[in-house]
C-alpha positions as CSV (number, residue, x, y, z in Angstrom):
1,M,-3.3,-6.8,19.2
2,L,-3.0,-3.7,17.1
3,R,0.4,-2.0,17.0
4,K,2.9,-0.2,14.7
5,M,5.4,-2.1,12.7
6,T,9.0,-2.3,13.9
7,L,12.1,-3.2,12.0
8,E,12.0,-6.7,13.4
9,D,8.6,-7.2,11.7
10,V,9.9,-6.5,8.2
11,P,10.7,-10.1,7.1
12,K,7.2,-11.3,7.9
13,I,5.6,-8.3,6.3
14,V,7.6,-8.9,3.1
15,E,6.5,-12.5,3.1
16,I,2.8,-11.6,3.4
17,H,3.1,-9.0,0.7
18,R,5.0,-11.4,-1.6
19,T,2.5,-14.2,-1.2
20,S,-0.8,-12.4,-0.9
21,W,-0.5,-9.7,-3.6
22,H,-1.3,-10.6,-7.2
23,P,1.8,-11.8,-9.1
24,S,1.2,-9.1,-11.8
25,E,1.8,-6.3,-9.2
26,I,5.0,-4.4,-9.9
27,S,6.1,-4.6,-6.3
28,V,5.8,-8.4,-6.4
29,K,7.7,-8.5,-9.7
30,L,10.5,-6.4,-8.2
31,G,11.0,-9.2,-5.7
32,P,11.8,-9.6,-2.0
33,K,14.9,-7.5,-1.9
34,F,13.0,-4.5,-3.1
35,L,10.2,-5.2,-0.7
36,E,12.7,-5.4,2.1
37,L,14.1,-2.0,1.2
38,F,10.7,-0.5,0.9
39,Y,9.4,-1.7,4.3
40,I,12.6,-0.8,6.1
41,S,12.3,2.7,4.6
42,I,8.8,2.9,6.0
43,S,9.9,1.8,9.4
44,Q,12.4,4.6,9.5
45,A,10.4,7.3,7.8
46,P,9.0,10.4,9.5
47,D,6.0,10.6,7.1
48,A,5.0,6.9,6.8
49,F,3.9,4.2,9.2
50,T,2.5,0.7,9.2
51,Y,-0.1,-0.8,11.6
52,I,-0.1,-4.6,12.1
53,F,-2.7,-6.8,13.7
54,E,-1.3,-9.8,15.4
55,Q,-2.6,-12.7,17.5
56,N,-0.4,-15.0,19.5
57,G,2.7,-13.4,17.9
58,E,1.4,-14.1,14.3
59,I,0.9,-11.1,12.0
60,I,-2.6,-11.5,10.4
61,A,-2.9,-8.2,8.5
62,Y,-1.2,-4.8,8.0
63,S,-1.9,-1.4,6.5
64,T,0.4,1.5,5.7
65,G,-0.2,5.2,5.6
66,F,1.8,8.0,4.0
67,S,1.3,11.6,5.0
68,R,3.7,12.9,2.4
69,Y,3.6,10.2,-0.3
70,R,5.5,12.1,-3.0
71,E,8.3,13.1,-0.6
72,F,8.6,9.5,0.6
73,N,8.9,8.1,-2.9
74,T,11.4,10.7,-3.9
75,R,13.5,10.1,-0.8
76,L,13.4,6.3,-1.3
77,I,14.7,6.6,-4.9
78,Q,17.3,9.2,-4.1
79,S,18.7,7.4,-1.0
80,K,18.5,3.9,-2.4
81,W,19.1,4.6,-6.1
82,I,22.0,2.2,-6.4
83,P,20.3,-1.0,-5.0
84,V,17.0,0.0,-6.6
85,S,18.6,0.4,-10.0
86,W,20.4,-2.9,-9.6
87,I,17.2,-4.7,-8.6
88,V,15.3,-3.3,-11.6
89,M,18.1,-4.2,-14.0
90,S,18.6,-7.7,-12.7
91,R,14.8,-8.4,-12.7
92,F,14.5,-7.1,-16.2
93,L,17.4,-9.1,-17.5
94,S,16.1,-12.3,-15.8
95,G,12.7,-11.8,-17.4
96,K,10.8,-11.1,-14.1
97,L,10.1,-7.5,-15.4
98,A,8.8,-6.6,-18.8
99,I,9.4,-3.4,-20.7
100,E,5.8,-2.5,-19.9
101,D,6.5,-2.7,-16.2
102,V,9.5,-0.4,-16.5
103,C,7.4,2.1,-18.5
104,N,4.6,2.0,-15.9
105,M,7.1,2.8,-13.1
106,F,7.7,6.1,-14.8
107,L,4.0,6.6,-15.4
108,D,3.0,6.0,-11.8
109,S,2.5,9.7,-11.0
110,R,-0.5,9.7,-13.3
111,K,-2.4,8.3,-10.4
112,L,-2.2,11.6,-8.6
113,R,-3.5,13.8,-11.4
114,N,-7.1,14.2,-10.2
115,L,-6.6,14.0,-6.4
116,R,-7.6,16.5,-3.8
117,Y,-5.1,14.9,-1.3
118,P,-2.2,13.7,-3.4
119,D,0.2,13.5,-0.5
120,A,-2.0,11.4,1.9
121,H,-2.0,7.8,0.7
122,W,-3.3,4.5,2.1
123,G,-1.2,1.7,0.5
124,A,1.0,-1.4,1.1
125,N,-1.8,-3.3,2.9
126,A,-2.5,-7.0,3.0
127,L,-4.1,-9.9,4.7
128,S,-2.3,-13.2,5.3
129,N,-3.7,-15.8,2.8
130,E,-4.8,-18.2,5.5
131,Y,-7.1,-15.6,7.0
132,K,-8.8,-14.5,3.8
133,G,-12.5,-15.0,4.0
134,T,-12.5,-15.5,7.8
135,P,-14.2,-13.3,10.4
136,L,-10.8,-12.7,12.2
137,G,-9.2,-11.8,8.9
138,K,-11.9,-9.2,8.1
139,E,-11.6,-7.8,11.6
140,A,-7.8,-7.6,11.4
141,Y,-7.8,-5.9,8.0
142,A,-10.5,-3.4,8.9
143,S,-8.8,-2.5,12.2
144,T,-5.4,-1.8,10.6
145,A,-7.1,0.4,7.9
146,Q,-9.0,2.3,10.5
147,A,-5.8,2.9,12.5
148,V,-4.1,4.3,9.4
149,F,-7.0,6.6,8.6
150,R,-7.2,7.9,12.2
151,D,-3.5,8.7,12.3
152,L,-3.5,10.4,8.9
153,Q,-6.4,12.6,10.1
154,K,-4.4,13.4,13.3
155,T,-1.5,14.7,11.2
156,G,-3.8,17.2,9.5
157,C,-4.6,15.3,6.3
158,G,-8.1,16.2,4.9
159,G,-8.4,12.8,3.3
160,C,-6.4,10.1,1.5
161,S,-6.2,8.1,-1.7
162,V,-5.7,4.5,-2.6
163,S,-5.5,2.6,-6.0
164,C,-5.9,-0.9,-7.3
165,G,-5.9,-2.7,-10.6
166,T,-9.2,-2.9,-12.5
167,E,-9.0,-6.7,-12.2
168,N,-8.7,-6.7,-8.4
169,K,-12.5,-6.9,-7.7
170,A,-12.0,-8.1,-4.1
171,M,-9.8,-5.1,-3.2
172,E,-12.2,-2.7,-5.0
173,K,-15.1,-4.0,-2.8
174,W,-13.0,-3.4,0.3
175,I,-12.1,0.1,-0.8
176,I,-15.8,1.0,-1.3
177,R,-16.8,-0.5,2.0
178,L,-14.2,1.6,3.7
179,G,-15.9,4.8,2.4
180,F,-13.8,5.6,-0.7
181,E,-15.2,7.0,-3.9
182,K,-13.7,6.5,-7.3
183,V,-12.1,9.6,-8.8
184,D,-10.2,8.3,-11.8
185,T,-9.3,5.4,-14.1
186,V,-5.7,5.7,-15.2
187,P,-4.5,3.9,-18.3
188,L,-1.0,2.5,-18.2
189,R,0.9,0.2,-20.5
190,G,-1.1,-3.0,-20.8
191,K,-3.5,-2.3,-17.9
192,S,-5.6,0.3,-16.1
193,V,-5.6,1.4,-12.5
194,L,-8.6,2.6,-10.4
195,V,-8.0,5.5,-8.1
196,Y,-10.1,6.2,-5.1
197,E,-10.2,9.0,-2.5
198,R,-11.8,9.5,0.9
199,T,-12.4,12.7,2.7
200,F,-12.1,12.7,6.5
201,H,-14.7,14.6,8.6
202,T,-14.7,16.0,12.1
203,G,-15.3,13.3,14.6
204,D,-14.6,10.7,12.0
205,E,-12.4,7.8,13.3
206,G,-11.2,7.1,9.8
207,A,-13.4,4.4,8.4
208,K,-17.0,3.1,8.4
209,D,-17.6,-0.3,9.8
210,P,-17.5,-2.4,6.6
211,F,-19.6,-5.2,7.9
């Protein structure tokens, strides 16, 4: 079943994110408390939403869309600056975050520099580890992505962007299969990020069948 995430789904979404994303990702390094704040904010936002694919009550995959990505991030920081600051400081002091990670948080806006659609973003998506490489997993992941693209198009977005680390070859293949084209390689401290963008067209349901 495909449906939108509710507040009750947040703990499971956090667990899938924490265990399926690469440990080097800044969101994983920030830890489960930050992820909980992040997904709760999405569930309550007027300009963000998450689709989940579940079977027999188990969440298999999810994808998130942002129709006003910059506004969402600004609102998240402004409304949650005390807990976010505490999380960043505690993770840094405990060695979970490096100085390069903190610097890259301030450099994150570089990803938007060459985009035609800087406010429409497909991000915060994942597939549960046990379904990776399975037909059901592929179907679930593609379905949630297509649902996000469809809804972004309905809100009037002309297209959307997505980014991934240069080392994440599996995600890069998925992005290309879903109809995105690379528009930039953004250098950060200690790593580089690939930025992709996709234009929506009239009659387009949001994504090509990737299989």
